[in-house]
Backbone as CSV, one residue per row, in Angstrom:
resi,resn,N_x,N_y,N_z,CA_x,CA_y,CA_z,C_x,C_y,C_z
1,MET,48.383,47.831,49.776,47.264,47.432,50.640,46.028,48.268,50.327
2,ASN,44.907,47.625,50.178,43.651,48.328,49.917,42.913,48.529,51.233
3,THR,43.482,49.397,52.092,42.923,49.575,53.429,42.430,50.988,53.689
4,GLU,42.788,51.942,52.856,42.504,53.332,53.162,41.015,53.622,53.250
5,LYS,40.174,52.850,52.557,38.746,53.109,52.570,38.052,52.490,53.776
6,VAL,38.739,51.671,54.528,38.066,50.938,55.590,38.674,51.171,56.969
7,TYR,39.774,51.906,57.074,40.412,51.988,58.392,39.513,52.679,59.414
8,GLN,38.670,53.628,58.994,37.767,54.282,59.934,36.785,53.283,60.534
9,ASP,36.278,52.360,59.706,35.340,51.357,60.209,36.043,50.357,61.125
10,ILE,37.288,50.032,60.807,38.074,49.167,61.696,38.199,49.822,63.068
11,ASN,38.492,51.119,63.082,38.642,51.819,64.353,37.336,51.886,65.127
12,SER,36.233,52.093,64.426,34.942,52.115,65.097,34.644,50.782,65.766
13,ARG,34.865,49.681,65.042,34.623,48.351,65.613,35.594,48.058,66.753
14,THR,36.826,48.507,66.619,37.811,48.280,67.674,37.402,48.973,68.963
15,VAL,36.983,50.239,68.863,36.547,50.964,70.054,35.309,50.316,70.658
16,ASP,34.377,49.873,69.818,33.196,49.163,70.331,33.620,47.968,71.193
17,ASN,34.583,47.202,70.720,35.054,46.034,71.473,35.751,46.446,72.756
18,TRP,36.563,47.512,72.702,37.230,47.988,73.917,36.202,48.357,74.990
19,VAL,35.137,49.040,74.575,34.106,49.456,75.532,33.455,48.236,76.173
20,LYS,33.152,47.238,75.365,32.532,46.017,75.894,33.449,45.303,76.882
21,GLU,34.759,45.477,76.706,35.736,44.834,77.582,36.078,45.685,78.813
22,GLY,35.423,46.864,78.963,35.642,47.688,80.143,36.693,48.760,79.983
23,TRP,36.878,49.261,78.781,37.864,50.299,78.474,37.722,51.503,79.399
24,GLU,38.862,51.987,79.883,38.884,53.129,80.800,38.140,54.338,80.229
25,TRP,38.325,54.575,78.932,37.743,55.777,78.314,36.358,55.519,77.742
26,GLY,35.792,54.377,78.101,34.425,54.080,77.710,33.535,53.808,78.908
27,THR,34.004,54.161,80.103,33.252,53.941,81.333,32.582,55.244,81.755
28,ALA,31.269,55.266,81.764,30.525,56.497,82.027,30.631,56.932,83.487
29,VAL,30.442,58.227,83.718,30.430,58.757,85.082,29.228,58.207,85.841
30,ASP,29.357,58.127,87.148,28.251,57.636,87.967,27.334,58.798,88.378
31,HIS,26.248,58.450,89.027,25.237,59.449,89.414,25.817,60.470,90.388
32,GLU,26.631,60.000,91.329,27.184,60.904,92.323,28.084,61.958,91.674
33,THR,28.886,61.538,90.688,29.759,62.485,89.993,28.939,63.520,89.242
34,PHE,27.865,63.091,88.611,26.988,64.005,87.894,26.357,65.018,88.844
35,MET,25.882,64.560,89.993,25.237,65.460,90.942,26.229,66.459,91.516
36,ARG,27.455,66.041,91.767,28.470,66.988,92.248,28.741,68.053,91.191
37,ALA,28.739,67.634,89.923,28.957,68.595,88.839,27.836,69.632,88.806
38,LYS,26.608,69.221,89.063,25.494,70.171,89.084,25.658,71.188,90.214
39,GLU,26.370,70.801,91.253,26.624,71.703,92.375,27.874,72.548,92.164
40,GLY,28.544,72.353,91.016,29.711,73.170,90.699,31.049,72.510,90.965
41,TYR,31.025,71.256,91.406,32.267,70.543,91.714,32.536,69.517,90.607
42,TRP,33.358,69.898,89.641,33.572,69.025,88.496,34.954,69.232,87.904
43,ASN,35.393,68.222,87.163,36.599,68.290,86.343,36.421,67.347,85.166
44,ILE,37.097,67.660,84.053,37.181,66.722,82.942,38.630,66.672,82.462
45,VAL,38.981,65.574,81.795,40.291,65.442,81.169,40.108,65.242,79.671
46,LEU,41.075,65.752,78.893,41.136,65.506,77.455,42.394,64.734,77.091
47,SER,43.187,64.433,78.099,44.380,63.585,78.018,44.330,62.689,79.244
48,PRO,45.284,61.780,79.441,45.081,60.767,80.484,44.935,61.255,81.917
49,THR,45.682,62.275,82.364,45.749,62.494,83.814,45.470,63.909,84.296
50,ILE,45.609,64.938,83.489,45.562,66.317,83.982,44.209,66.950,83.664
51,ASN,43.574,67.494,84.702,42.293,68.163,84.529,42.447,69.453,83.727
52,ILE,41.451,69.758,82.911,41.432,71.014,82.179,41.135,72.152,83.158
53,PRO,41.937,73.208,83.171,41.650,74.336,84.070,40.259,74.926,83.801
54,HIS,39.531,75.213,84.856,38.179,75.744,84.688,38.175,77.069,83.944
55,GLU,39.231,77.865,84.128,39.258,79.161,83.467,39.342,79.043,81.947
56,TRP,39.746,77.878,81.441,39.779,77.684,79.991,38.373,77.742,79.388
57,PHE,37.357,77.412,80.177,35.990,77.319,79.659,35.254,78.643,79.682
58,GLY,35.536,79.476,80.682,34.688,80.633,80.892,33.343,80.181,81.447
59,ASN,32.333,81.006,81.254,30.989,80.693,81.734,30.322,79.716,80.776
60,LEU,29.990,78.532,81.256,29.397,77.497,80.407,27.886,77.620,80.258
61,LYS,27.254,78.416,81.082,25.789,78.487,81.075,25.268,78.893,79.697
62,GLY,24.493,77.992,79.095,23.860,78.289,77.827,24.766,78.221,76.618
63,LYS,26.034,77.866,76.793,26.950,77.775,75.660,26.698,76.492,74.881
64,LYS,26.762,76.597,73.565,26.603,75.424,72.706,27.954,74.734,72.562
65,LEU,28.038,73.499,73.045,29.300,72.776,73.143,29.237,71.490,72.325
66,LEU,30.264,71.260,71.532,30.414,70.012,70.786,31.493,69.156,71.431
67,GLY,31.112,67.951,71.827,32.087,66.965,72.264,32.484,66.142,71.066
68,LEU,33.643,66.433,70.504,34.097,65.812,69.256,34.872,64.546,69.571
69,ALA,34.401,63.404,69.043,34.972,62.100,69.393,34.996,61.942,70.903
70,SER,33.912,62.375,71.532,33.842,62.491,72.989,32.748,61.628,73.580
71,GLY,32.414,60.525,72.886,31.433,59.614,73.428,31.967,58.845,74.622
72,GLY,31.074,58.144,75.303,31.479,57.330,76.435,30.869,57.755,77.750
73,GLY,30.146,58.868,77.754,29.483,59.292,78.985,30.430,59.813,80.029
74,GLN,31.503,60.482,79.622,32.460,61.032,80.575,32.445,62.556,80.591
75,GLN,32.869,63.189,79.488,32.928,64.645,79.478,31.552,65.298,79.318
76,ILE,30.739,64.756,78.411,29.485,65.421,78.063,28.495,65.490,79.235
77,PRO,28.324,64.446,80.054,27.439,64.600,81.209,27.896,65.715,82.149
78,ILE,29.215,65.837,82.328,29.741,66.877,83.210,29.482,68.257,82.619
79,MET,29.726,68.403,81.322,29.490,69.689,80.668,28.006,70.051,80.703
80,SER,27.150,69.066,80.536,25.709,69.314,80.617,25.318,69.755,82.020
81,ALA,25.853,69.076,83.023,25.549,69.435,84.409,26.038,70.834,84.740
82,ALA,27.129,71.258,84.085,27.692,72.590,84.330,26.954,73.687,83.581
83,GLY,25.963,73.311,82.756,25.107,74.307,82.136,25.225,74.456,80.640
84,ALA,26.125,73.700,79.986,26.273,73.807,78.541,25.153,73.064,77.814
85,ILE,24.857,73.509,76.591,23.913,72.828,75.707,24.747,71.949,74.784
86,CYS,24.686,70.637,74.966,25.714,69.749,74.428,25.253,68.912,73.236
87,THR,26.206,68.745,72.328,26.122,67.787,71.234,27.342,66.886,71.332
88,VAL,27.158,65.600,71.153,28.294,64.679,71.128,28.338,64.000,69.765
89,MET,29.530,63.982,69.176,29.753,63.321,67.892,30.817,62.255,68.072
90,ASP,30.503,61.049,67.634,31.445,59.936,67.762,31.131,58.943,66.642
91,TYR,32.084,58.025,66.391,31.881,57.023,65.347,31.710,55.626,65.935
92,SER,31.651,55.544,67.260,31.499,54.264,67.947,30.079,54.130,68.477
93,ASP,29.380,53.092,68.072,28.032,52.857,68.570,28.008,52.671,70.076
94,GLU,28.989,51.950,70.601,29.024,51.682,72.041,29.259,52.951,72.845
95,GLN,30.126,53.827,72.350,30.369,55.094,73.050,29.117,55.965,73.051
96,LEU,28.416,55.987,71.947,27.196,56.784,71.874,26.074,56.152,72.700
97,LYS,26.077,54.840,72.791,25.091,54.165,73.636,25.254,54.604,75.094
98,SER,26.492,54.724,75.544,26.752,55.192,76.913,26.219,56.600,77.111
99,GLU,26.403,57.471,76.102,25.897,58.841,76.204,24.386,58.847,76.400
100,LYS,23.696,58.034,75.621,22.242,57.985,75.720,21.796,57.466,77.080
101,LEU,22.463,56.426,77.577,22.083,55.839,78.860,22.266,56.827,80.005
102,VAL,23.385,57.566,80.004,23.615,58.536,81.082,22.604,59.673,81.000
103,ALA,22.349,60.164,79.790,21.385,61.254,79.632,19.999,60.838,80.104
104,GLU,19.590,59.619,79.780,18.284,59.131,80.231,18.277,58.940,81.746
105,ARG,19.372,58.452,82.291,19.452,58.232,83.742,19.362,59.536,84.517
106,GLU,20.015,60.590,84.006,20.102,61.851,84.730,19.070,62.873,84.281
107,GLY,18.368,62.600,83.172,17.276,63.458,82.757,17.679,64.767,82.106
108,TYR,18.730,64.772,81.298,19.105,65.974,80.557,19.084,65.666,79.058
109,ASP,19.022,66.718,78.272,18.979,66.585,76.816,20.384,66.677,76.238
110,VAL,20.667,65.846,75.254,21.932,65.906,74.517,21.656,65.456,73.091
111,ASP,22.244,66.141,72.144,22.126,65.761,70.739,23.222,64.754,70.440
112,ILE,22.861,63.531,70.092,23.804,62.436,69.879,23.926,62.174,68.381
113,VAL,25.150,62.308,67.855,25.375,62.241,66.414,26.467,61.219,66.115
114,LYS,26.137,60.227,65.290,27.164,59.305,64.805,27.719,59.850,63.496
115,ALA,29.021,60.143,63.474,29.649,60.687,62.272,31.140,60.426,62.321
116,ASP,31.733,60.391,61.142,33.151,60.117,60.947,33.909,61.446,60.913
117,MET,34.826,61.659,61.852,35.507,62.951,61.924,36.574,63.122,60.839
118,THR,36.774,62.123,59.988,37.646,62.325,58.831,36.889,62.983,57.678
119,LYS,35.560,63.100,57.811,34.713,63.674,56.766,34.234,65.065,57.187
120,ARG,33.398,65.688,56.360,32.764,66.941,56.723,31.844,66.698,57.918
121,PHE,31.967,67.541,58.951,31.120,67.386,60.124,29.676,67.727,59.745
122,PRO,28.699,67.009,60.284,27.296,67.208,59.894,26.628,68.361,60.634
123,PHE,27.265,69.530,60.623,26.749,70.713,61.305,26.912,71.940,60.408
124,GLU,26.054,72.926,60.625,26.150,74.181,59.889,27.367,74.982,60.348
125,ASP,27.774,75.933,59.522,28.862,76.832,59.893,28.517,77.567,61.196
126,GLU,29.528,77.778,62.025,29.412,78.570,63.257,28.264,78.097,64.144
127,SER,28.198,76.794,64.382,27.127,76.210,65.194,27.444,76.198,66.690
128,PHE,28.728,76.264,67.056,29.112,76.015,68.445,29.978,77.133,69.016
129,ASP,29.874,77.276,70.345,30.728,78.207,71.080,32.021,77.541,71.542
130,ILE,31.949,76.234,71.788,33.082,75.489,72.358,33.147,74.107,71.701
131,ILE,34.348,73.645,71.428,34.588,72.248,71.062,35.569,71.666,72.063
132,ILE,35.244,70.493,72.610,36.216,69.733,73.388,36.510,68.445,72.618
133,ASN,37.797,68.102,72.529,38.227,66.952,71.741,39.290,66.170,72.514
134,PRO,38.879,65.125,73.237,39.865,64.290,73.909,40.756,63.573,72.891
135,VAL,41.898,63.102,73.335,42.871,62.450,72.446,42.156,61.476,71.523
136,SER,42.201,61.732,70.237,41.511,60.882,69.268,42.007,61.087,67.847
137,ASN,42.695,62.197,67.556,43.088,62.380,66.161,44.256,61.480,65.759
138,CYS,44.723,60.655,66.701,45.673,59.592,66.356,45.001,58.501,65.513
139,TYR,43.680,58.568,65.375,42.959,57.605,64.542,42.647,58.172,63.158
140,ILE,43.275,59.321,62.825,43.055,59.983,61.536,44.367,60.015,60.775
141,ASP,44.328,59.637,59.514,45.527,59.639,58.681,46.014,61.063,58.410
142,SER,45.136,61.937,57.929,45.486,63.321,57.621,44.642,64.259,58.471
143,LEU,45.281,65.283,59.056,44.581,66.187,59.970,44.071,67.458,59.308
144,ASP,44.407,67.704,58.051,44.047,68.980,57.415,42.551,69.249,57.506
145,ASN,41.747,68.300,57.071,40.295,68.479,57.087,39.772,68.575,58.511
146,PHE,40.372,67.843,59.431,39.930,67.817,60.824,39.970,69.205,61.445
147,TRP,41.116,69.873,61.355,41.234,71.197,61.961,40.354,72.211,61.227
148,LYS,40.259,72.110,59.914,39.428,73.045,59.148,37.955,72.894,59.511
149,GLU,37.505,71.671,59.730,36.126,71.452,60.117,35.849,71.966,61.530
150,CYS,36.817,71.799,62.432,36.661,72.383,63.771,36.454,73.887,63.672
151,SER,37.262,74.522,62.827,37.149,75.966,62.648,35.814,76.343,62.013
152,ARG,35.398,75.591,61.023,34.161,75.924,60.313,32.946,75.922,61.222
153,VAL,32.840,74.916,62.101,31.623,74.786,62.907,31.662,75.615,64.192
154,LEU,32.811,76.234,64.493,32.917,77.119,65.655,32.560,78.545,65.264
155,LYS,31.911,79.247,66.180,31.662,80.664,65.994,32.974,81.442,66.112
156,LYS,33.018,82.623,65.519,34.172,83.490,65.692,34.348,83.795,67.172
157,GLY,35.567,83.645,67.663,35.825,83.799,69.090,35.559,82.542,69.892
158,GLY,35.120,81.475,69.201,34.852,80.215,69.878,36.122,79.530,70.344
159,ILE,35.959,78.609,71.281,37.081,77.953,71.946,37.197,76.509,71.488
160,LEU,38.407,76.109,71.121,38.723,74.712,70.813,39.725,74.208,71.838
161,MET,39.375,73.120,72.535,40.296,72.456,73.459,40.512,71.040,72.967
162,ALA,41.760,70.673,72.688,42.044,69.386,72.048,43.243,68.712,72.697
163,GLY,43.118,67.412,72.909,44.241,66.599,73.355,44.779,65.783,72.187
164,PHE,46.099,65.584,72.160,46.689,64.772,71.095,48.034,64.220,71.545
165,ASP,48.454,63.111,70.907,49.713,62.472,71.278,50.868,63.078,70.493
166,ASN,52.089,62.858,70.985,53.285,63.377,70.297,54.059,62.291,69.555
167,GLY,53.533,61.063,69.547,54.165,59.981,68.804,55.078,59.087,69.614
168,PHE,55.448,59.486,70.821,56.424,58.710,71.589,55.948,57.299,71.884
169,ASN,54.637,57.114,72.093,54.121,55.780,72.398,54.339,54.797,71.251
170,TYR,54.483,55.300,70.030,54.668,54.427,68.878,56.121,53.989,68.691
171,LEU,57.039,54.610,69.425,58.461,54.297,69.275,58.862,53.016,69.993
172,VAL,58.143,52.657,71.043,58.616,51.658,71.995,57.917,50.316,71.831
173,ASP,58.521,49.291,72.443,57.909,47.963,72.440,56.710,47.932,73.388
174,LEU,56.018,46.815,73.449,54.791,46.729,74.236,55.039,46.903,75.733
175,GLU,56.253,46.603,76.184,56.595,46.791,77.594,57.127,48.187,77.870
176,GLU,57.266,49.002,76.819,57.777,50.377,76.919,59.184,50.410,77.524
177,LYS,59.982,49.420,77.157,61.345,49.327,77.678,62.393,49.741,76.649
178,SER,62.092,49.519,75.370,63.089,49.745,74.326,62.466,50.485,73.152
179,ILE,63.264,51.342,72.521,62.844,51.974,71.276,63.067,50.973,70.149
180,ILE,61.994,50.646,69.424,62.090,49.598,68.406,61.736,50.088,67.007
181,ARG,61.234,51.314,66.884,60.881,51.813,65.557,61.004,53.328,65.542
182,GLY,61.042,53.870,64.329,61.063,55.315,64.164,59.690,55.843,63.807
183,LEU,59.642,57.115,63.473,58.418,57.782,63.057,58.561,58.232,61.606
184,PRO,57.494,58.410,60.880,56.104,58.344,61.336,55.596,56.920,61.488
185,PHE,54.542,56.781,62.259,53.851,55.514,62.440,52.598,55.573,61.584
186,ASN,52.578,54.807,60.484,51.442,54.824,59.564,51.228,53.420,58.998
187,PRO,50.310,52.667,59.600,50.069,51.288,59.138,49.554,51.195,57.709
188,LEU,48.997,52.278,57.177,48.508,52.225,55.799,49.653,52.206,54.790
189,LYS,50.838,52.544,55.247,51.996,52.577,54.353,53.046,51.534,54.702
190,ASP,52.712,50.642,55.648,53.672,49.629,56.093,52.894,48.369,56.464
191,GLU,53.027,47.322,55.676,52.262,46.095,55.903,52.568,45.461,57.257
192,LYS,53.833,45.532,57.694,54.191,44.961,58.992,53.508,45.716,60.131
193,LEU,53.467,47.039,60.033,52.783,47.830,61.051,51.283,47.558,61.040
194,TYR,50.735,47.380,59.859,49.307,47.093,59.744,48.981,45.769,60.442
195,LYS,49.760,44.751,60.155,49.539,43.449,60.785,49.745,43.541,62.299
196,PHE,50.793,44.242,62.722,51.056,44.427,64.154,49.866,45.100,64.831
197,SER,49.336,46.137,64.209,48.225,46.886,64.793,46.981,46.018,64.933
198,ILE,46.673,45.242,63.917,45.504,44.374,63.968,45.713,43.255,64.979
199,ASP,46.889,42.635,64.953,47.170,41.513,65.855,47.123,41.932,67.318
200,ASN,47.487,43.192,67.610,47.535,43.664,68.995,46.319,44.499,69.389
201,ASP,45.298,44.479,68.531,44.029,45.129,68.841,44.200,46.624,69.096
202,TRP,45.040,47.272,68.293,45.260,48.712,68.414,44.290,49.512,67.563
203,GLY,43.580,48.887,66.652,42.950,49.656,65.592,44.050,50.173,64.673
204,ILE,43.696,51.142,63.823,44.681,51.736,62.924,44.972,53.150,63.401
205,GLN,46.165,53.336,63.952,46.550,54.615,64.529,47.689,55.239,63.732
206,PHE,47.859,56.549,63.933,48.839,57.316,63.166,49.561,58.311,64.077
207,SER,50.855,58.429,63.903,51.580,59.516,64.557,51.452,60.780,63.717
208,HIS,51.566,61.926,64.378,51.510,63.211,63.680,52.594,64.138,64.212
209,THR,53.092,64.983,63.347,54.148,65.925,63.721,53.557,67.136,64.432
210,ILE,54.427,67.920,65.052,53.984,69.157,65.696,53.442,70.127,64.659
211,GLU,53.992,70.054,63.435,53.466,70.904,62.367,52.038,70.518,62.007
212,GLU,51.762,69.219,61.951,50.408,68.779,61.645,49.428,69.178,62.747
213,GLN,49.908,69.193,63.976,49.031,69.507,65.102,48.919,71.015,65.319
214,LEU,49.991,71.633,65.797,49.916,73.054,66.146,49.815,73.953,64.921
215,GLN,50.672,73.714,63.930,50.593,74.544,62.727,49.268,74.316,62.014
216,GLY,48.757,73.089,62.108,47.455,72.803,61.523,46.355,73.641,62.158
217,GLN,46.411,73.809,63.475,45.439,74.653,64.161,45.575,76.104,63.715
218,LEU,46.808,76.586,63.663,47.036,77.974,63.255,46.554,78.219,61.831
219,ASP,46.881,77.286,60.934,46.496,77.447,59.531,44.981,77.396,59.339
220,ALA,44.281,76.714,60.250,42.829,76.595,60.144,42.103,77.813,60.701
221,GLY,42.857,78.777,61.246,42.234,80.006,61.710,42.144,80.157,63.212
222,PHE,42.996,79.437,63.943,42.992,79.512,65.405,44.215,80.262,65.921
223,ASN,44.054,80.892,67.067,45.171,81.428,67.841,45.352,80.565,69.085
224,LEU,46.567,80.111,69.307,46.876,79.296,70.481,46.973,80.182,71.714
225,THR,46.224,79.831,72.765,46.248,80.619,73.996,46.889,79.887,75.164
226,ASN,46.772,78.545,75.195,47.291,77.771,76.325,47.704,76.386,75.844
227,ILE,48.684,75.794,76.548,49.121,74.438,76.216,49.750,73.801,77.454
228,PHE,49.552,72.503,77.642,50.307,71.751,78.644,50.575,70.356,78.111
229,GLN,51.538,69.672,78.715,51.863,68.310,78.339,51.403,67.353,79.424
230,ASP,51.212,66.092,79.039,50.730,65.074,79.962,51.442,63.762,79.648
231,THR,51.300,62.797,80.563,51.907,61.480,80.413,50.823,60.422,80.233
232,ASN,51.239,59.193,79.946,50.316,58.068,80.036,49.837,57.931,81.481
233,SER,48.747,57.244,81.673,48.225,57.050,83.026,48.909,55.909,83.759
234,GLU,49.610,55.044,83.017,50.314,53.923,83.627,51.400,53.447,82.679
235,GLY,52.261,52.541,83.167,53.310,51.975,82.331,54.665,52.626,82.566
236,ASN,55.669,52.072,81.898,57.045,52.512,82.112,57.265,53.971,81.730
237,LEU,56.699,54.409,80.615,56.874,55.808,80.211,56.263,56.748,81.240
238,ALA,55.120,56.375,81.802,54.504,57.205,82.843,55.380,57.246,84.091
239,GLU,55.922,56.094,84.468,56.782,56.047,85.649,58.031,56.911,85.474
240,LEU,58.500,57.020,84.237,59.663,57.851,83.941,59.288,59.306,83.665
241,ASN,58.001,59.613,83.768,57.485,60.971,83.543,57.787,61.481,82.135
242,VAL,57.725,60.571,81.166,57.943,60.946,79.769,56.667,61.562,79.212
243,PRO,56.702,62.798,78.715,55.496,63.398,78.152,55.121,62.718,76.844
244,THR,53.879,62.298,76.750,53.398,61.600,75.552,52.186,62.278,74.930
245,PHE,51.648,63.290,75.594,50.468,63.983,75.096,50.582,65.486,75.341
246,TYR,49.857,66.244,74.517,49.676,67.675,74.725,48.181,67.984,74.729
247,VAL,47.827,69.055,75.419,46.474,69.598,75.351,46.592,71.083,75.046
248,THR,45.829,71.542,74.059,45.872,72.935,73.663,44.501,73.591,73.810
249,ARG,44.547,74.888,74.053,43.356,75.719,74.010,43.581,76.789,72.946
250,CYS,42.646,76.899,72.017,42.757,77.860,70.918,41.468,78.672,70.811
251,ILE,41.591,79.856,70.235,40.451,80.718,69.944,40.354,80.905,68.438
252,LYS,39.149,80.772,67.882,38.965,80.997,66.449,39.046,82.495,66.145
253,ARG,39.904,82.824,65.205,40.072,84.218,64.810,38.843,84.730,64.050
């Protein structure tokens, strides 16, 4: 299959369509939520259901923060209201459009960057104090460059907070009742999976091992400080309390 050069664009178009259809992760925060955040009452998620502990952030005032694959007007408006100087990078036009609309509505500045996170990030070395990355590296075939780029653009001692899946969602049927396939899940190497993914409007997604995720962070120059697991927000696996996601906090060495 000659798909490796185009899967990123497929994913960008897929997310654009999801947003137009009312996707949960493409719905921007409202004015009231933004104003509460300015008063100090805020939370964000990088996985479906569990809020990131405030102590993971430290003092946000004046910190340079990158929202990596964090478009949609959800995390970045809150971080801006809490005092961070924010940049958002995403590959979806619709997600970035939401960022611009919220920023204009609420009157704050944000640097909005369209870029592909499978490539070199369009930032200088040590540009940021904090990176937040909601679940999204399931749309990347190889994570080596991803973690290295996170490390490169973070200052020494900078904080990386990232959500990612553990692959369990790829094992089950659409009703999440039966295990129907094994891992890894890689549509670029399996024509049936590729067709299934396109037919079911999944975009092109990939499972990753714990070595690719956690060891990848360590190898890129991070020390792991905190971790928790999370579930889907709905469905049979969520009802059974099956963990399907992790969120990590790391410090750049």
